[in-house]
C-alpha angles and dihedrals in degrees: 000000000000125000125205128210137175117233125188146194097210095122091048092050092050089058092048087053095068092285094298110198125237088246093053091050092046091053092049092049097040100242135105125273087243090059091053090048092051092048092051092050091049091241093117131037110214123230115259089255093053092045091053091047091052091049090049092053090057093038090236133130114259093249091056088067105028130043128186107213132187117219111199118209112230 
């Protein structure tokens, strides 16, 4: 059986954006710092709206920040 997971480059993009803090990103997106932290660690998958807002902050397409990957059991 295959499992799917969402990976992201949010933390990497924050550092490319003049080392933006989690708090700064959270304020621009309209979520808490804890939400950004959970997204970065892969413990929380953002809603589509939040994912688009994060991509907009970095002026990147959604798939530049978030990837939907299939992990096949062997």
